LUMMIVEX-727928 format. One record per residue (C-alpha): x, y, z; residue number from 1; chain; residue in one letter. Coordinates in Angstrom, 3 decimals, padded with zeros to 6 digits, m for minus. Layout:
residues N
(tinu (X Y Z) NUM A a) ...
***
This chain:
residues 313
(tinu (018.418 009.768 039.470) 1 A m) (tinu (022.075 008.398 039.779) 2 A k) (tinu (023.035 007.332 043.652) 3 A i) (tinu (026.500 006.150 044.617) 4 A a) (tinu (026.424 004.457 048.171) 5 A i) (tinu (030.088 004.279 049.650) 6 A c) (tinu (031.256 002.443 052.586) 7 A d) (tinu (033.699 000.057 054.167) 8 A f) (tinu (030.973 m002.156 055.669) 9 A d) (tinu (030.098 m004.425 052.848) 10 A e) (tinu (027.214 m005.762 054.914) 11 A k) (tinu (025.746 m002.504 055.563) 12 A y) (tinu (026.171 m001.304 051.934) 13 A v) (tinu (024.124 m004.282 050.622) 14 A d) (tinu (021.383 m003.900 053.428) 15 A s) (tinu (020.918 m000.204 052.527) 16 A l) (tinu (020.815 m001.016 048.728) 17 A l) (tinu (017.974 m003.575 049.121) 18 A t) (tinu (015.982 m001.111 051.363) 19 A y) (tinu (016.605 001.961 048.822) 20 A l) (tinu (015.999 m000.325 045.794) 21 A y) (tinu (012.930 m001.595 047.247) 22 A g) (tinu (011.597 001.880 047.998) 23 A k) (tinu (012.399 003.129 044.631) 24 A c) (tinu (013.817 000.596 041.835) 25 A s) (tinu (013.586 003.629 038.969) 26 A a) (tinu (016.850 005.223 040.776) 27 A n) (tinu (019.927 004.022 039.467) 28 A n) (tinu (022.155 002.822 042.457) 29 A y) (tinu (025.987 002.017 042.433) 30 A a) (tinu (027.897 000.700 045.566) 31 A t) (tinu (031.496 000.646 046.516) 32 A f) (tinu (033.422 m000.409 049.318) 33 A t) (tinu (036.822 000.589 048.307) 34 A t) (tinu (038.201 004.109 047.862) 35 A i) (tinu (039.827 002.939 044.339) 36 A n) (tinu (036.554 001.344 042.819) 37 A d) (tinu (034.855 004.546 043.671) 38 A y) (tinu (037.468 006.732 042.209) 39 A e) (tinu (037.592 004.466 038.975) 40 A d) (tinu (033.827 005.154 038.637) 41 A s) (tinu (034.228 008.739 038.157) 42 A l) (tinu (035.839 008.328 034.889) 43 A t) (tinu (032.647 006.909 033.297) 44 A k) (tinu (029.918 008.460 035.681) 45 A a) (tinu (028.602 011.431 037.743) 46 A e) (tinu (026.294 010.807 040.498) 47 A y) (tinu (023.414 013.392 041.463) 48 A d) (tinu (023.612 011.884 044.953) 49 A y) (tinu (026.611 010.272 046.912) 50 A c) (tinu (025.715 008.365 050.419) 51 A v) (tinu (028.975 007.879 052.042) 52 A m) (tinu (029.887 006.560 055.215) 53 A g) (tinu (031.824 009.147 057.375) 54 A d) (tinu (035.134 007.049 057.525) 55 A k) (tinu (035.003 006.456 053.729) 56 A f) (tinu (034.623 010.353 053.146) 57 A y) (tinu (037.496 011.293 055.580) 58 A e) (tinu (039.657 008.866 053.620) 59 A k) (tinu (038.391 010.140 050.217) 60 A l) (tinu (038.976 013.468 051.146) 61 A r) (tinu (042.663 012.733 052.121) 62 A g) (tinu (043.301 011.318 049.015) 63 A n) (tinu (041.978 014.236 046.490) 64 A n) (tinu (040.633 017.252 048.621) 65 A g) (tinu (037.211 016.284 049.272) 66 A s) (tinu (036.058 016.188 045.754) 67 A n) (tinu (033.303 013.693 045.713) 68 A v) (tinu (031.994 014.642 042.309) 69 A n) (tinu (028.323 014.588 043.424) 70 A a) (tinu (025.693 016.943 043.091) 71 A g) (tinu (024.429 016.241 046.530) 72 A r) (tinu (026.833 014.777 049.270) 73 A l) (tinu (024.952 013.032 052.388) 74 A i) (tinu (027.339 011.507 055.050) 75 A i) (tinu (026.653 008.736 057.413) 76 A l) (tinu (027.806 009.657 060.907) 77 A s) (tinu (028.692 006.714 063.371) 78 A s) (tinu (028.358 008.928 066.097) 79 A a) (tinu (024.809 010.430 066.761) 80 A i) (tinu (026.344 013.806 068.071) 81 A d) (tinu (028.235 014.662 065.183) 82 A n) (tinu (025.637 015.550 062.455) 83 A l) (tinu (026.309 019.159 061.555) 84 A s) (tinu (028.995 020.239 059.001) 85 A s) (tinu (029.496 022.652 056.097) 86 A e) (tinu (030.750 019.723 054.423) 87 A e) (tinu (027.503 017.890 053.433) 88 A g) (tinu (024.379 016.773 054.974) 89 A c) (tinu (024.928 014.473 057.859) 90 A y) (tinu (022.533 011.836 059.038) 91 A i) (tinu (023.072 009.261 061.827) 92 A y) (tinu (024.529 005.797 060.180) 93 A k) (tinu (022.641 003.598 062.533) 94 A y) (tinu (019.370 005.063 062.746) 95 A g) (tinu (016.012 004.000 060.707) 96 A p) (tinu (016.842 004.230 056.939) 97 A m) (tinu (013.428 005.741 056.549) 98 A d) (tinu (015.315 008.966 057.628) 99 A g) (tinu (017.770 008.634 054.581) 100 A l) (tinu (015.063 008.012 052.284) 101 A y) (tinu (013.122 011.039 053.186) 102 A k) (tinu (016.333 013.191 052.864) 103 A m) (tinu (016.739 011.884 049.152) 104 A l) (tinu (013.015 011.963 048.481) 105 A n) (tinu (012.287 015.508 049.746) 106 A s) (tinu (015.085 017.032 047.605) 107 A n) (tinu (014.362 014.988 044.528) 108 A n) (tinu (012.049 017.644 043.235) 109 A r) (tinu (011.697 019.675 039.915) 110 A n) (tinu (014.888 021.632 040.479) 111 A i) (tinu (016.960 018.718 041.305) 112 A t) (tinu (015.475 016.556 038.569) 113 A a) (tinu (016.124 019.268 035.871) 114 A a) (tinu (019.176 020.792 034.841) 115 A k) (tinu (020.229 023.339 037.197) 116 A s) (tinu (023.095 026.185 037.347) 117 A f) (tinu (024.245 028.589 039.656) 118 A a) (tinu (026.403 031.113 037.760) 119 A v) (tinu (028.506 033.249 040.064) 120 A y) (tinu (031.636 035.280 039.311) 121 A s) (tinu (034.644 035.633 042.232) 122 A p) (tinu (036.076 038.420 040.175) 123 A s) (tinu (032.539 040.134 039.591) 124 A h) (tinu (032.987 039.711 035.800) 125 A h) (tinu (030.443 042.372 034.273) 126 A e) (tinu (029.312 039.952 031.948) 127 A l) (tinu (028.095 037.362 034.408) 128 A t) (tinu (024.655 038.306 033.964) 129 A e) (tinu (024.550 038.244 030.191) 130 A m) (tinu (026.348 034.763 030.388) 131 A y) (tinu (023.571 033.329 032.729) 132 A g) (tinu (020.782 035.067 030.109) 133 A l) (tinu (022.697 033.359 027.211) 134 A s) (tinu (022.728 029.979 028.951) 135 A m) (tinu (018.982 030.447 029.528) 136 A c) (tinu (018.483 031.442 025.404) 137 A r) (tinu (020.167 028.244 024.663) 138 A m) (tinu (018.581 025.818 026.983) 139 A l) (tinu (015.073 027.376 026.120) 140 A s) (tinu (015.266 026.218 022.384) 141 A e) (tinu (014.440 022.591 024.104) 142 A e) (tinu (013.157 023.069 027.395) 143 A m) (tinu (011.041 025.340 029.668) 144 A k) (tinu (013.611 027.584 031.594) 145 A v) (tinu (013.328 029.851 034.396) 146 A l) (tinu (015.841 032.486 035.227) 147 A l) (tinu (016.473 033.689 038.838) 148 A v) (tinu (018.485 036.851 038.299) 149 A d) (tinu (019.803 037.867 042.022) 150 A m) (tinu (022.069 040.827 040.780) 151 A m) (tinu (021.990 043.912 042.847) 152 A h) (tinu (021.721 045.930 039.800) 153 A i) (tinu (020.068 044.059 037.136) 154 A p) (tinu (020.924 045.293 033.566) 155 A i) (tinu (018.066 042.459 032.214) 156 A i) (tinu (015.651 044.893 032.935) 157 A k) (tinu (016.549 046.895 029.932) 158 A r) (tinu (015.464 044.071 027.945) 159 A l) (tinu (011.923 044.285 029.154) 160 A i) (tinu (010.254 046.591 027.075) 161 A r) (tinu (006.943 047.249 029.057) 162 A d) (tinu (009.150 047.371 032.442) 163 A g) (tinu (009.110 044.653 035.174) 164 A p) (tinu (005.820 043.813 036.708) 165 A k) (tinu (006.949 043.320 040.194) 166 A g) (tinu (010.480 042.897 042.264) 167 A s) (tinu (011.878 040.055 044.248) 168 A i) (tinu (010.763 041.962 047.489) 169 A i) (tinu (007.093 041.531 046.185) 170 A d) (tinu (007.620 038.086 045.925) 171 A v) (tinu (009.116 037.552 049.240) 172 A i) (tinu (005.837 039.526 050.527) 173 A y) (tinu (003.484 037.111 048.807) 174 A k) (tinu (005.236 034.230 050.141) 175 A l) (tinu (005.306 035.416 053.771) 176 A e) (tinu (001.456 036.091 053.219) 177 A n) (tinu (000.625 032.675 051.883) 178 A n) (tinu (m000.256 034.512 048.488) 179 A k) (tinu (002.008 032.512 046.501) 180 A s) (tinu (m000.552 031.833 043.595) 181 A e) (tinu (m000.270 035.376 042.863) 182 A e) (tinu (003.542 035.123 042.030) 183 A i) (tinu (003.289 033.821 038.554) 184 A k) (tinu (001.236 036.916 037.529) 185 A d) (tinu (004.409 038.813 038.300) 186 A l) (tinu (007.027 036.943 036.403) 187 A m) (tinu (008.321 038.395 033.155) 188 A d) (tinu (009.042 036.503 029.786) 189 A e) (tinu (011.961 037.403 027.203) 190 A y) (tinu (012.186 035.521 024.281) 191 A k) (tinu (011.168 032.313 025.393) 192 A g) (tinu (012.770 032.535 029.163) 193 A v) (tinu (010.646 032.828 032.146) 194 A d) (tinu (012.021 035.331 034.595) 195 A i) (tinu (011.653 035.608 038.662) 196 A l) (tinu (010.926 039.301 039.585) 197 A p) (tinu (014.403 040.444 040.198) 198 A f) (tinu (015.864 043.519 042.203) 199 A a) (tinu (014.275 047.042 042.128) 200 A h) (tinu (017.072 048.909 044.253) 201 A t) (tinu (020.709 047.769 045.009) 202 A p) (tinu (019.620 047.034 048.558) 203 A t) (tinu (016.743 044.526 047.593) 204 A d) (tinu (018.702 041.334 047.636) 205 A i) (tinu (020.785 042.084 050.824) 206 A i) (tinu (017.488 042.661 052.985) 207 A s) (tinu (016.274 039.038 052.543) 208 A i) (tinu (016.754 036.871 055.384) 209 A s) (tinu (018.196 033.507 055.530) 210 A k) (tinu (014.633 032.096 056.115) 211 A s) (tinu (012.995 034.095 053.307) 212 A q) (tinu (015.750 032.754 050.978) 213 A w) (tinu (014.319 029.248 051.991) 214 A k) (tinu (010.802 029.871 051.309) 215 A k) (tinu (011.761 031.201 048.192) 216 A l) (tinu (013.615 027.879 047.278) 217 A i) (tinu (010.858 025.932 048.301) 218 A d) (tinu (008.644 027.757 046.223) 219 A y) (tinu (010.823 027.492 043.011) 220 A i) (tinu (011.170 023.865 043.727) 221 A d) (tinu (007.204 023.740 043.377) 222 A s) (tinu (007.365 025.137 039.678) 223 A l) (tinu (007.387 022.842 036.810) 224 A d) (tinu (010.393 023.886 034.649) 225 A y) (tinu (013.017 021.627 033.119) 226 A e) (tinu (015.956 023.924 033.367) 227 A a) (tinu (016.778 026.662 036.278) 228 A y) (tinu (019.439 029.291 036.149) 229 A i) (tinu (020.507 031.030 039.264) 230 A f) (tinu (022.857 034.412 038.578) 231 A v) (tinu (024.121 035.697 041.758) 232 A l) (tinu (026.102 038.618 042.589) 233 A d) (tinu (027.361 039.176 045.805) 234 A d) (tinu (027.331 036.782 048.782) 235 A i) (tinu (023.946 037.033 049.941) 236 A s) (tinu (022.463 034.954 053.192) 237 A q) (tinu (020.634 032.617 050.799) 238 A g) (tinu (024.056 031.929 048.902) 239 A f) (tinu (024.803 028.558 050.388) 240 A k) (tinu (021.321 027.451 050.195) 241 A e) (tinu (020.920 028.222 046.569) 242 A i) (tinu (024.475 026.891 045.728) 243 A i) (tinu (023.507 023.582 047.272) 244 A e) (tinu (020.284 023.439 045.534) 245 A r) (tinu (022.242 023.956 041.947) 246 A a) (tinu (023.433 020.915 040.221) 247 A g) (tinu (026.631 022.841 039.009) 248 A n) (tinu (027.738 026.001 039.946) 249 A c) (tinu (029.534 027.770 036.782) 250 A v) (tinu (032.210 030.183 038.018) 251 A l) (tinu (033.042 033.146 035.697) 252 A i) (tinu (036.540 034.086 035.740) 253 A n) (tinu (038.686 036.927 034.284) 254 A k) (tinu (042.161 036.334 033.087) 255 A r) (tinu (045.289 036.488 035.480) 256 A g) (tinu (046.620 034.707 038.193) 257 A d) (tinu (044.944 036.623 040.952) 258 A y) (tinu (041.482 036.036 039.652) 259 A y) (tinu (042.536 032.336 039.208) 260 A r) (tinu (043.566 031.915 042.911) 261 A m) (tinu (040.363 033.683 043.974) 262 A q) (tinu (038.460 031.205 041.815) 263 A q) (tinu (040.199 028.274 043.512) 264 A e) (tinu (039.267 029.520 046.935) 265 A e) (tinu (035.677 029.640 046.191) 266 A m) (tinu (035.943 026.209 044.258) 267 A r) (tinu (037.239 024.514 047.047) 268 A d) (tinu (034.290 026.065 049.255) 269 A y) (tinu (031.386 025.175 046.856) 270 A i) (tinu (033.013 021.574 046.383) 271 A k) (tinu (033.016 021.278 050.175) 272 A s) (tinu (029.162 021.432 049.892) 273 A l) (tinu (029.179 018.428 047.544) 274 A g) (tinu (028.325 020.604 044.738) 275 A v) (tinu (030.075 020.312 041.187) 276 A r) (tinu (031.922 023.127 039.749) 277 A t) (tinu (032.595 024.388 036.195) 278 A t) (tinu (035.410 026.891 035.635) 279 A g) (tinu (035.020 029.543 032.793) 280 A v) (tinu (037.605 031.914 031.980) 281 A e) (tinu (035.591 034.644 029.851) 282 A l) (tinu (038.024 036.731 028.161) 283 A l) (tinu (035.697 038.996 026.550) 284 A m) (tinu (034.807 042.180 028.371) 285 A s) (tinu (032.230 044.968 028.187) 286 A a) (tinu (035.377 047.315 027.782) 287 A n) (tinu (036.147 045.790 024.554) 288 A n) (tinu (032.741 047.364 023.063) 289 A l) (tinu (032.623 050.564 021.364) 290 A n) (tinu (029.867 052.996 022.418) 291 A e) (tinu (026.446 052.148 020.721) 292 A g) (tinu (028.123 049.374 018.534) 293 A c) (tinu (026.210 046.620 020.637) 294 A y) (tinu (022.643 046.093 021.917) 295 A q) (tinu (022.163 043.667 024.652) 296 A l) (tinu (020.261 041.187 022.136) 297 A e) (tinu (023.086 041.332 019.887) 298 A e) (tinu (025.721 040.666 022.810) 299 A l) (tinu (023.559 037.717 023.814) 300 A i) (tinu (023.123 036.120 020.104) 301 A t) (tinu (026.800 037.326 019.063) 302 A g) (tinu (030.216 036.321 020.423) 303 A n) (tinu (028.905 035.559 024.035) 304 A l) (tinu (026.066 033.539 022.972) 305 A g) (tinu (028.589 031.394 020.651) 306 A h) (tinu (030.872 031.192 023.639) 307 A f) (tinu (028.068 029.955 025.891) 308 A v) (tinu (027.034 027.512 023.183) 309 A r) (tinu (030.345 025.938 022.668) 310 A s) (tinu (030.361 024.810 026.536) 311 A q) (tinu (027.833 022.205 025.957) 312 A n) (tinu (025.490 022.828 029.087) 313 A y) 
***
């Protein structure tokens, strides 16, 4: 895991580095006490976490619109009463260093150690779900993959010949009733990709509360997968939590200035959470498919599948 430590106070940075290195020497730490040095490093490296002093972050944000190029952003607040924000995770800078270590360690579970992507289309591109499944198919050739499909009307159920074993509401029920060991029996599989139960009715996703999403994410964290793909539809109560857990948010866009502006608005929001974004302008459309000429499997292995492979996820 690559961790950047950024603060103008050189003594504080040295002290924090000594502490974290003593706790876990397996991590790769990089320290910066100037904005220029940190920005220069971004041409050669990406960081899983960026632990950044609040004054350093404010200066950086003024320079480049808050792009810290880190999978997770933890801001060291100089004031104990300034610990809440949507810009990142805040922790009191002069508190016990154990608190920061626990924050890093608690999030360094399977889902953050593995490849993890959220796939979302602000313009509601009709091939978003198939794009996510194509990513899963590609990654499954080399690793164990879990697909979490959060579409309100998932087409993927058409690919499961015997019908889905359960719904995402069944999963929530088992989590609420301490029966998480039974969830694996509800999972489906499609050509080497494991699939968490998805929505059975269009209202399933929106009915799940924020606390229930957190329980679901914690459960997913506990699973042993090398890659996770979250396909998101409309904004649900768990949207922010899922985005924050993903190492990269792939934004699927339609052609046109209007859609590009829409994507940029969403990109700015996601970047403010300290999560990387990858923009994709997907020119192909389901409208171009002639009646009966394509099966869903052929779409995934055909032009769409080839395009996804070209993105080198």
